[in-house]
VEXDREN-2710 file (C-alpha; in Angstrom, 1 decimal):
% VEXDREN-2710
k/r/px/py/pz
1/UNK/0.0/0.0/0.0
2/UNK/1.6/3.3/-1.1
3/UNK/1.5/6.4/1.0
4/UNK/-1.1/9.0/-0.1
5/UNK/0.7/11.9/-1.8
6/UNK/-0.4/15.4/-0.9
7/UNK/-2.8/14.1/1.7
8/UNK/-5.3/16.8/2.9
9/UNK/-4.4/15.8/6.5
10/UNK/-0.9/17.1/5.9
11/UNK/-1.9/20.5/4.5
12/UNK/-2.9/23.5/6.6
13/UNK/-3.1/21.4/9.8
14/UNK/0.2/22.4/11.4
15/UNK/1.0/22.6/15.1
16/UNK/0.6/26.1/16.5
17/UNK/0.2/27.7/20.0
18/UNK/-3.6/27.3/19.9
19/UNK/-3.5/23.5/19.4
20/UNK/-0.2/22.3/20.8
21/UNK/1.5/23.1/24.1
22/UNK/4.4/21.2/25.6
23/UNK/3.2/19.0/28.5
24/UNK/4.5/20.0/31.9
25/UNK/3.2/19.3/35.5
26/UNK/3.6/23.0/36.2
27/UNK/0.2/23.5/34.8
28/UNK/-1.4/21.3/37.5
29/UNK/-0.4/23.8/40.2
30/UNK/-1.6/26.8/38.2
31/UNK/-5.0/25.1/37.6
32/UNK/-5.6/24.0/41.2
33/UNK/-4.6/27.5/42.5
34/UNK/-7.0/29.1/40.0
35/UNK/-10.0/26.7/40.5
36/UNK/-9.6/25.9/44.2
37/UNK/-7.6/28.8/45.7
38/UNK/-9.0/28.5/49.2
39/UNK/-8.9/24.7/49.5
40/UNK/-6.2/23.3/51.8
41/UNK/-3.2/22.2/49.9
42/UNK/-0.6/21.4/52.6
43/UNK/-0.7/20.4/56.2
44/UNK/2.5/20.4/58.2
45/UNK/2.1/20.3/62.0
46/UNK/0.3/23.5/62.8
47/UNK/1.0/25.1/59.4
48/UNK/-1.7/25.2/56.7
49/UNK/-1.3/26.4/53.1
50/UNK/-4.1/26.7/50.6
51/UNK/-3.6/26.3/46.9
52/UNK/-3.3/30.0/46.3
53/UNK/-0.6/30.4/49.0
54/UNK/1.2/27.3/47.9
55/UNK/1.3/28.6/44.3
56/UNK/2.6/32.0/45.4
57/UNK/5.4/30.5/47.5
58/UNK/6.5/28.3/44.5
59/UNK/6.5/31.5/42.3
60/UNK/8.5/33.3/44.9
61/UNK/11.0/30.5/45.0
62/UNK/11.4/30.6/41.2
63/UNK/11.8/34.3/41.3
64/UNK/14.5/34.1/44.0
65/UNK/16.4/31.5/42.1
66/UNK/16.4/33.7/39.0
67/UNK/17.7/36.6/41.2
68/UNK/20.5/34.3/42.3
69/UNK/21.5/33.8/38.7
70/UNK/20.0/30.4/38.1
71/UNK/19.4/29.8/34.4
72/UNK/17.7/27.2/32.2
73/UNK/19.1/23.7/32.7
74/UNK/21.0/24.7/35.9
75/UNK/20.9/22.1/38.6
76/UNK/19.3/23.0/42.0
77/UNK/20.0/20.3/44.6
78/UNK/17.9/19.8/47.7
79/UNK/18.4/17.8/50.9
80/UNK/15.1/18.0/52.6
81/UNK/12.5/16.0/54.5
82/UNK/8.9/15.6/53.6
83/UNK/8.1/19.3/54.3
84/UNK/6.3/22.1/52.5
85/UNK/9.7/23.4/51.3
86/UNK/10.3/20.1/49.4
87/UNK/6.9/20.4/47.8
88/UNK/7.6/24.0/46.8
89/UNK/10.9/22.9/45.2
90/UNK/9.0/20.4/43.1
91/UNK/7.4/23.4/41.3
92/UNK/9.6/26.4/42.0
93/UNK/12.8/24.9/40.6
94/UNK/11.4/23.8/37.2
95/UNK/9.3/27.0/37.1
96/UNK/12.4/29.0/36.4
97/UNK/13.7/26.4/33.9
98/UNK/16.1/24.7/36.3
99/UNK/16.5/21.0/37.0
100/UNK/15.6/19.7/40.5
101/UNK/18.0/17.2/42.1
102/UNK/16.5/15.6/45.2
103/UNK/19.3/14.0/47.3
104/UNK/18.7/11.1/49.7
105/UNK/18.8/12.5/53.2
106/UNK/20.5/9.3/54.5
107/UNK/23.6/9.5/52.3
108/UNK/27.1/10.0/53.6
109/UNK/29.2/13.1/53.0
110/UNK/31.4/11.5/50.3
111/UNK/28.4/10.5/48.2
112/UNK/26.7/13.9/48.7
113/UNK/29.9/15.5/47.5
114/UNK/30.0/13.3/44.4
115/UNK/26.4/14.0/43.5
116/UNK/26.8/17.8/43.9
117/UNK/29.9/17.7/41.8
118/UNK/28.7/15.3/39.1
119/UNK/25.3/17.1/38.8
120/UNK/27.1/20.5/38.6
121/UNK/24.8/22.0/41.2
122/UNK/24.5/25.8/41.2
123/UNK/22.3/25.9/44.3
124/UNK/21.9/23.6/47.3
125/UNK/18.8/23.9/49.6
126/UNK/19.3/21.9/52.8
127/UNK/17.5/21.3/56.0
128/UNK/19.4/22.2/59.1
129/UNK/19.1/18.6/60.4
130/UNK/21.7/17.5/57.9
131/UNK/24.2/20.3/58.4
132/UNK/26.9/17.9/59.7
133/UNK/26.9/15.7/56.6
134/UNK/26.4/18.7/54.3
135/UNK/29.3/20.6/55.9
136/UNK/31.6/17.6/55.4
137/UNK/30.5/17.3/51.8
138/UNK/31.1/20.9/51.1
139/UNK/34.7/20.6/52.4
140/UNK/35.3/17.9/49.8
141/UNK/34.0/20.0/47.0
142/UNK/35.8/22.6/44.8
143/UNK/32.7/24.5/43.7
144/UNK/33.1/28.0/45.1
145/UNK/30.1/29.1/42.9
146/UNK/27.7/26.8/44.8
147/UNK/25.1/28.8/46.7
148/UNK/23.8/27.1/49.9
149/UNK/20.4/28.0/51.3
150/UNK/19.3/26.8/54.8
151/UNK/15.8/25.6/55.6
152/UNK/14.8/25.9/59.3
153/UNK/11.7/23.8/59.5
154/UNK/9.2/24.9/62.1
155/UNK/8.6/21.2/63.0
156/UNK/12.3/20.5/63.8
157/UNK/13.8/21.4/67.1
158/UNK/16.9/19.2/67.0
159/UNK/20.6/20.0/66.6
160/UNK/22.2/21.4/63.5
161/UNK/23.8/24.6/62.5
162/UNK/23.2/26.6/59.4
163/UNK/25.8/26.0/56.8
164/UNK/24.7/28.4/54.0
165/UNK/24.9/32.1/53.3
166/UNK/21.1/32.4/52.8
167/UNK/18.0/31.4/54.7
168/UNK/15.0/30.1/52.8
169/UNK/12.1/32.1/54.3
170/UNK/14.1/35.4/54.0
171/UNK/14.9/34.5/50.4
172/UNK/11.2/34.0/49.6
173/UNK/10.2/37.2/51.4
174/UNK/12.3/39.3/49.1
175/UNK/11.1/37.6/45.9
176/UNK/8.4/38.4/43.4
177/UNK/5.0/36.8/44.3
178/UNK/3.7/37.6/40.8
179/UNK/6.6/35.8/39.0
180/UNK/5.3/34.1/35.9
181/UNK/6.2/30.5/35.7
182/UNK/8.4/29.6/32.7
183/UNK/7.0/26.5/31.0
184/UNK/9.5/24.4/29.0
185/UNK/9.9/25.3/25.3
186/UNK/10.1/21.6/24.7
187/UNK/8.4/18.9/26.8
188/UNK/11.6/16.9/26.4
189/UNK/13.4/19.4/28.5
190/UNK/14.8/18.0/31.8
191/UNK/12.7/18.6/34.9
192/UNK/14.6/16.6/37.5
193/UNK/17.8/14.6/38.2
194/UNK/17.6/11.5/40.5
195/UNK/20.7/9.5/41.5
196/UNK/20.4/5.7/41.8
197/UNK/23.1/3.4/43.1
198/UNK/22.6/1.0/40.2
199/UNK/25.2/-1.8/40.2
200/UNK/28.3/0.3/40.7
201/UNK/29.7/2.3/43.7
202/UNK/29.2/5.7/42.1
203/UNK/25.5/6.5/41.6
204/UNK/24.1/7.2/38.2
205/UNK/22.2/10.4/37.5
206/UNK/18.7/9.6/36.0
207/UNK/17.2/12.5/34.1
208/UNK/13.4/13.0/33.8
209/UNK/11.6/15.2/31.3
210/UNK/8.5/17.3/31.7
211/UNK/6.4/15.0/29.4
212/UNK/7.1/12.0/31.5
213/UNK/6.5/13.8/34.8
214/UNK/3.2/15.1/33.5
215/UNK/2.1/11.7/32.3
216/UNK/3.1/9.7/35.3
217/UNK/1.5/12.2/37.6
218/UNK/-1.8/11.6/35.8
219/UNK/-1.2/7.9/35.5
220/UNK/-0.9/7.7/39.3
221/UNK/-4.4/9.0/39.5
222/UNK/-5.9/6.7/36.8
223/UNK/-4.0/3.5/37.5
224/UNK/-4.7/3.8/41.2
225/UNK/-8.3/5.0/40.8
226/UNK/-7.8/8.1/42.9
227/UNK/-11.0/10.2/43.4
228/UNK/-10.7/14.1/43.3
229/UNK/-9.3/15.9/46.4
230/UNK/-7.6/12.9/47.9
231/UNK/-5.9/13.4/51.3
232/UNK/-2.4/12.1/50.7
233/UNK/0.0/11.3/53.6
234/UNK/3.7/11.7/52.8
235/UNK/5.1/8.4/54.2
236/UNK/7.2/7.9/51.0
237/UNK/10.4/10.1/50.9
238/UNK/10.0/12.8/48.3
239/UNK/13.7/12.3/47.4
240/UNK/12.7/8.9/45.9
241/UNK/12.0/9.4/42.2
242/UNK/10.5/12.8/43.1
243/UNK/8.2/11.0/45.5
244/UNK/7.0/8.7/42.7
245/UNK/5.8/11.9/41.0
246/UNK/3.2/12.4/43.7
247/UNK/3.9/16.1/44.4
248/UNK/2.7/16.7/40.8
249/UNK/-0.1/14.0/41.2
250/UNK/-1.6/15.7/44.2
251/UNK/-1.5/19.1/42.4
252/UNK/-3.4/17.6/39.5
253/UNK/-5.8/16.0/41.9
254/UNK/-6.2/19.2/43.9
255/UNK/-5.8/17.1/47.0
256/UNK/-4.2/17.7/50.3
257/UNK/-0.5/17.0/51.1
258/UNK/-0.2/15.9/54.7
259/UNK/3.5/16.2/55.4
260/UNK/5.3/13.8/57.8
261/UNK/8.8/14.7/58.8
262/UNK/9.4/11.4/60.6
263/UNK/7.9/8.0/59.6
264/UNK/6.7/5.9/62.5
265/UNK/3.6/3.8/63.1
266/UNK/2.0/6.1/65.7
267/UNK/2.7/9.2/63.7
268/UNK/1.2/7.7/60.6
269/UNK/-1.9/6.4/62.3
270/UNK/-2.5/9.7/64.2
271/UNK/-2.3/11.6/61.0
272/UNK/-4.6/9.2/59.2
273/UNK/-7.2/9.6/62.0
274/UNK/-6.8/13.4/62.5
275/UNK/-6.8/14.4/58.8
276/UNK/-8.9/11.5/57.4
277/UNK/-6.0/10.5/55.1
278/UNK/-7.3/8.5/52.1
279/UNK/-4.0/7.5/50.4
280/UNK/-0.4/6.9/51.1
281/UNK/2.6/5.0/49.6
282/UNK/5.6/3.1/50.9
283/UNK/7.9/0.1/51.0
284/UNK/6.6/-3.0/52.7
285/UNK/8.3/-2.0/56.0
286/UNK/6.0/1.1/56.2
287/UNK/2.9/-1.0/55.9
288/UNK/4.2/-3.7/58.2
289/UNK/4.7/-1.0/60.9
290/UNK/1.0/-0.1/60.6
291/UNK/-0.2/-3.7/60.6
292/UNK/1.9/-4.6/63.7
293/UNK/1.1/-1.5/65.7
294/UNK/-1.0/-1.8/68.8
295/UNK/-4.7/-2.0/68.1
296/UNK/-5.5/1.0/70.2
297/UNK/-3.4/3.2/67.9
298/UNK/-5.8/2.4/65.1
299/UNK/-8.9/3.2/67.0
300/UNK/-11.1/5.9/65.4
301/UNK/-10.0/5.2/61.8
302/UNK/-13.3/4.3/60.3
303/UNK/-12.9/5.4/56.7
304/UNK/-11.3/3.7/53.7
305/UNK/-7.5/4.0/53.4
306/UNK/-5.8/3.1/50.1
307/UNK/-2.1/2.2/50.0
308/UNK/0.5/1.5/47.4
309/UNK/3.3/-0.9/48.1
310/UNK/6.5/-1.2/46.1
311/UNK/10.2/-2.1/46.3
312/UNK/9.4/-5.8/47.1
313/UNK/6.3/-8.1/46.6
314/UNK/4.1/-7.8/49.6
315/UNK/4.2/-11.0/51.7
316/UNK/1.1/-13.0/52.6
317/UNK/1.1/-11.8/56.2
318/UNK/1.2/-8.2/55.1
319/UNK/-1.7/-8.6/52.6
320/UNK/-3.8/-10.4/55.2
321/UNK/-2.9/-7.9/57.9
322/UNK/-3.8/-4.9/55.7
323/UNK/-7.2/-6.5/54.8
324/UNK/-7.8/-7.2/58.5
325/UNK/-7.5/-3.5/59.5
326/UNK/-9.5/-2.4/56.4
327/UNK/-6.7/-0.9/54.3
328/UNK/-6.8/-1.5/50.6
329/UNK/-3.3/-2.4/49.3
330/UNK/-2.2/-2.2/45.7
331/UNK/1.1/-3.5/44.5
332/UNK/3.1/-1.4/42.0
333/UNK/6.5/-1.8/40.4
334/UNK/9.1/0.5/38.9
335/UNK/12.5/1.9/39.1
336/UNK/14.2/5.3/39.3
337/UNK/14.6/5.0/35.6
338/UNK/10.8/4.8/35.1
339/UNK/9.7/7.8/37.2
340/UNK/8.9/5.4/40.1
341/UNK/5.9/3.1/39.5
342/UNK/5.2/2.3/35.9
343/UNK/3.5/-1.0/36.4
344/UNK/0.6/-2.0/38.6
345/UNK/-0.9/-5.3/39.7
346/UNK/-4.3/-4.3/38.5
347/UNK/-6.9/-6.1/40.6
348/UNK/-10.0/-7.8/39.4
349/UNK/-13.2/-7.9/41.5
350/UNK/-13.5/-11.7/41.4
351/UNK/-10.1/-12.0/43.1
352/UNK/-11.6/-11.0/46.4
353/UNK/-13.7/-14.2/46.4
354/UNK/-10.7/-16.5/46.1
355/UNK/-8.9/-18.1/49.0
356/UNK/-6.3/-15.9/50.7
357/UNK/-3.3/-17.8/49.4
358/UNK/-4.5/-17.3/45.8
359/UNK/-5.2/-13.6/46.4
360/UNK/-1.6/-13.3/47.7
361/UNK/-0.2/-15.1/44.7
362/UNK/-2.1/-12.8/42.3
363/UNK/-1.5/-9.6/44.2
364/UNK/2.2/-10.4/44.6
365/UNK/2.9/-10.0/40.9
366/UNK/4.5/-6.9/39.3
367/UNK/1.5/-6.8/37.0
368/UNK/0.8/-4.8/33.9
369/UNK/1.9/-1.4/32.4
370/UNK/0.7/1.9/33.8
371/UNK/-1.9/3.7/31.6
372/UNK/0.7/6.2/30.4
373/UNK/3.4/3.6/29.8
374/UNK/3.4/2.0/26.3
375/UNK/5.1/-1.3/26.9
376/UNK/5.9/-3.7/29.7
377/UNK/6.9/-7.3/28.9
378/UNK/9.5/-10.0/29.4
379/UNK/12.0/-10.5/26.5
380/UNK/14.9/-12.8/25.8
381/UNK/17.8/-10.2/26.0
382/UNK/19.8/-12.0/23.4
383/UNK/17.1/-12.2/20.7
384/UNK/14.8/-9.4/22.0
385/UNK/11.8/-11.7/21.4
386/UNK/9.0/-12.0/23.9
387/UNK/9.1/-15.2/26.1
388/UNK/6.1/-17.5/26.1
389/UNK/3.3/-16.7/28.5
390/UNK/3.8/-19.9/30.4
391/UNK/4.9/-18.6/33.8
392/UNK/8.1/-20.5/33.6
393/UNK/10.3/-19.2/30.8
394/UNK/12.5/-16.5/32.3
395/UNK/13.7/-13.4/30.4
396/UNK/14.5/-9.8/31.3
397/UNK/11.7/-7.5/32.3
398/UNK/11.7/-4.4/30.0
399/UNK/9.8/-1.1/29.6
400/UNK/9.1/1.1/26.7
401/UNK/7.3/4.4/26.5
402/UNK/6.9/7.9/27.9
403/UNK/7.5/6.8/31.5
404/UNK/11.2/6.0/30.8
405/UNK/14.0/8.4/31.6
406/UNK/15.8/10.6/29.1
407/UNK/19.0/8.7/30.1
408/UNK/21.9/8.8/32.5
409/UNK/23.6/12.2/33.0
410/UNK/27.1/12.4/31.4
411/UNK/27.1/8.6/30.9
412/UNK/26.3/7.9/27.2
413/UNK/27.7/4.3/27.4
414/UNK/25.3/3.3/30.2
415/UNK/22.4/5.1/28.5
416/UNK/23.1/3.2/25.2
417/UNK/23.3/-0.1/27.0
418/UNK/20.1/0.5/29.0
419/UNK/18.2/1.2/25.8
420/UNK/19.6/-1.6/23.7
421/UNK/17.1/-2.9/21.2
422/UNK/14.7/-0.1/21.7
423/UNK/13.6/-1.2/25.2
424/UNK/14.7/-0.1/28.7
425/UNK/16.5/-3.1/30.3
426/UNK/15.6/-3.3/34.0
427/UNK/18.0/-6.1/34.8
428/UNK/15.3/-8.0/36.6
429/UNK/14.6/-11.6/35.5
430/UNK/10.9/-12.4/35.2
431/UNK/8.3/-14.6/33.6
432/UNK/5.1/-13.8/31.7
433/UNK/2.0/-15.5/33.1
434/UNK/-0.9/-16.7/30.9
435/UNK/-3.0/-13.6/31.7
436/UNK/-0.1/-11.3/30.6
437/UNK/1.0/-10.2/34.1
438/UNK/4.7/-10.2/34.8
439/UNK/6.3/-11.8/37.8
440/UNK/9.9/-11.1/38.9
441/UNK/11.8/-14.3/39.7
442/UNK/15.3/-13.0/40.4
443/UNK/17.5/-9.9/40.2
444/UNK/20.3/-9.9/37.7
445/UNK/21.7/-6.7/39.2
446/UNK/23.5/-7.0/42.5
447/UNK/21.0/-4.6/44.2
448/UNK/19.8/-5.1/47.8
449/UNK/16.5/-3.4/48.5
450/UNK/16.5/-2.7/52.3
451/UNK/13.5/-0.9/53.6
452/UNK/12.8/0.5/50.2
453/UNK/16.4/1.9/49.8
454/UNK/18.6/0.6/47.0
455/UNK/22.0/-0.6/48.3
456/UNK/24.7/-1.5/45.8
457/UNK/26.5/-4.7/46.9
458/UNK/29.6/-3.5/45.0
459/UNK/29.7/-0.3/47.0
460/UNK/29.6/-2.2/50.3
461/UNK/32.2/-4.6/49.0
462/UNK/34.5/-1.7/48.1
463/UNK/34.2/-0.3/51.6
464/UNK/35.1/-3.7/53.2
465/UNK/38.0/-4.2/50.8
466/UNK/39.6/-1.1/52.1
467/UNK/40.3/-2.9/55.4
468/UNK/43.9/-4.2/55.2
469/UNK/43.0/-7.6/56.7
470/UNK/40.4/-8.5/54.0
471/UNK/41.4/-10.9/51.2
472/UNK/38.0/-11.4/49.5
473/UNK/34.5/-10.3/50.2
474/UNK/31.1/-10.9/48.7
475/UNK/27.9/-9.0/49.7
476/UNK/24.5/-10.5/49.0
477/UNK/21.0/-9.9/50.2
478/UNK/19.7/-11.8/53.2
479/UNK/16.0/-11.9/54.1
480/UNK/15.0/-9.8/57.1
481/UNK/11.5/-9.7/58.7
482/UNK/11.7/-6.0/59.3
483/UNK/13.6/-4.5/56.3
484/UNK/12.8/-7.1/53.6
485/UNK/16.4/-7.5/52.7
486/UNK/19.7/-6.5/54.4
487/UNK/23.3/-6.6/53.3
488/UNK/25.1/-9.8/54.4
489/UNK/28.9/-9.8/54.0
490/UNK/30.9/-13.0/53.5
491/UNK/34.5/-12.0/54.4
492/UNK/37.7/-14.0/53.7
493/UNK/40.6/-12.8/55.8
494/UNK/44.3/-12.8/54.8
495/UNK/46.5/-15.5/56.3
496/UNK/47.3/-14.7/59.9
497/UNK/44.8/-11.9/60.2
498/UNK/42.5/-11.6/63.1
499/UNK/39.4/-9.4/62.7
500/UNK/36.1/-9.2/64.6
501/UNK/32.8/-8.3/63.2
502/UNK/32.6/-5.3/65.5
503/UNK/35.9/-4.0/64.2
504/UNK/35.0/-4.5/60.6
505/UNK/31.7/-2.7/61.1
506/UNK/33.5/0.2/62.8
507/UNK/35.7/0.4/59.7
508/UNK/32.6/0.4/57.4
509/UNK/31.0/3.2/59.3
510/UNK/33.8/5.5/58.0
511/UNK/32.8/4.7/54.4
512/UNK/29.1/3.9/54.3
513/UNK/25.8/5.5/55.1
514/UNK/24.0/3.7/58.0
515/UNK/21.4/2.0/55.8
516/UNK/24.2/0.5/53.6
517/UNK/26.0/-1.1/56.5
518/UNK/26.2/-4.9/56.6
519/UNK/23.7/-6.3/59.1
520/UNK/25.2/-9.8/59.0
521/UNK/28.9/-10.7/58.8
522/UNK/30.3/-14.2/58.1
523/UNK/34.0/-14.9/58.2
524/UNK/34.7/-17.8/55.8
525/UNK/36.4/-18.8/52.6
526/UNK/34.5/-17.2/49.8
527/UNK/33.6/-19.8/47.1
528/UNK/35.0/-19.1/43.6
529/UNK/35.0/-20.6/40.2
530/UNK/38.2/-21.9/38.6
531/UNK/38.7/-18.5/37.0
532/UNK/38.4/-16.8/40.4
533/UNK/34.9/-15.5/40.0
534/UNK/32.9/-15.4/43.2
535/UNK/29.9/-17.7/43.2
536/UNK/27.3/-15.5/44.7
537/UNK/24.5/-17.9/44.1
538/UNK/25.9/-20.2/46.7
539/UNK/26.2/-17.4/49.2
540/UNK/22.6/-16.3/48.6
541/UNK/21.5/-19.8/49.5
542/UNK/23.6/-19.6/52.7
543/UNK/22.4/-16.1/53.6
544/UNK/18.8/-17.3/53.6
545/UNK/19.4/-19.4/56.8
546/UNK/21.6/-17.0/58.8
547/UNK/20.6/-15.3/62.0
548/UNK/20.9/-11.5/62.2
549/UNK/24.2/-10.2/63.4
550/UNK/22.5/-7.4/65.4
END
């Protein structure tokens, strides 16, 4: 069939400002502020902001950054808790054309310094609580042009000195409340930078675009079935994949952001009761805290609460426990490279009539693609052909579509490899089941997911290798009832060396953030192949039966 020459559909029907506008989540804030100016947008302790006030503060932030010399595609890094300031950065930074880099608050000074340097940050906005690590990171940097702004959160009364030359509230007070947000000229423009540990010690910078952020924000609503004006509790760190895009989602939903600086069971349940929270997200450990909390802490919660769980399949006890307390749990799956969740275990009504063990099996799968994602399947990475839908043939789980990153910052080789064959390679080994749902069977990447945090086994191994008494080391994931997985280190010492686990852990604390620390240490000969390659599959089997070192 030949293409129609001089088709009438290709004449006089060009894109123009009246019929084509680049997609950006900035418009969600503008719409909610216009339509619902007096509706509550943010709750943080005793603080309340409506949508009009929230929008004005975001515009003030954008104005202040421009006054500081921030230009299009400059990086603005933040080290903040789940506070109003973090929400404001989600809009204020891209509103001036800059790129938002949210940094994990649990990282050590060395990694913070690497991220600030690699991302070429022009500005750092940091909470006073993290001044010690930030100050140490700044000492390692050679970036005299970096402007540091301190946030003094009204809900924080702990230690920590200011390390910057500017203070956040003072900065906003002197900025323009009528600043006009600057939408991207191209929806492919970068909106944020998120670092992920990947499979190497140095983290990789994942770059998101405005189009993907816009579409995933809407897909969160549609794929989860969120009604308008949801009351969303921030149990998920906003530094994780921009809070799975939920700062932009709640703006599109014109809902309420209930901020939570510290995540603990009583604080979560008190907030759910007081503010009648309808939705929240988190790793399995967050939901487990709620299920295992004393029954009296849940008294008074008599409304429907919907929860998303990701980072690991929810265990049977968790699904049963959530059902018992009346919380509706939905399993999602994704990676930093896919804007957070880009797959959902879409539930069917008839599932609720099945025996519990069958419900657990069905709900424990990674599921199907998000509405705004174009492709999710399992392919043979060698042939790039789809595996049979037999629930047994393993291949690599891959994504394709608008909910996939632009690529890795300043790392074209890793970007090319990740997109080989026109699909994003997750590195997770999975099967396709007869109904088309995907189920992960193993991880080909040496990543340990501990309490929802990605821990690179290679990074932990590198830290242990720095000890002079260590000959060989292998770090694998060991199951843990609280954290899901924890790093387990198998350490082979040099001849004549004598080293205790306590001494080794003291050494590791000098090089690793707390959540990356080995929780179990085994001194033994590390099994290797004839070519010297460590046989981690044997160690994973061993780690499954070990007791915690703690």
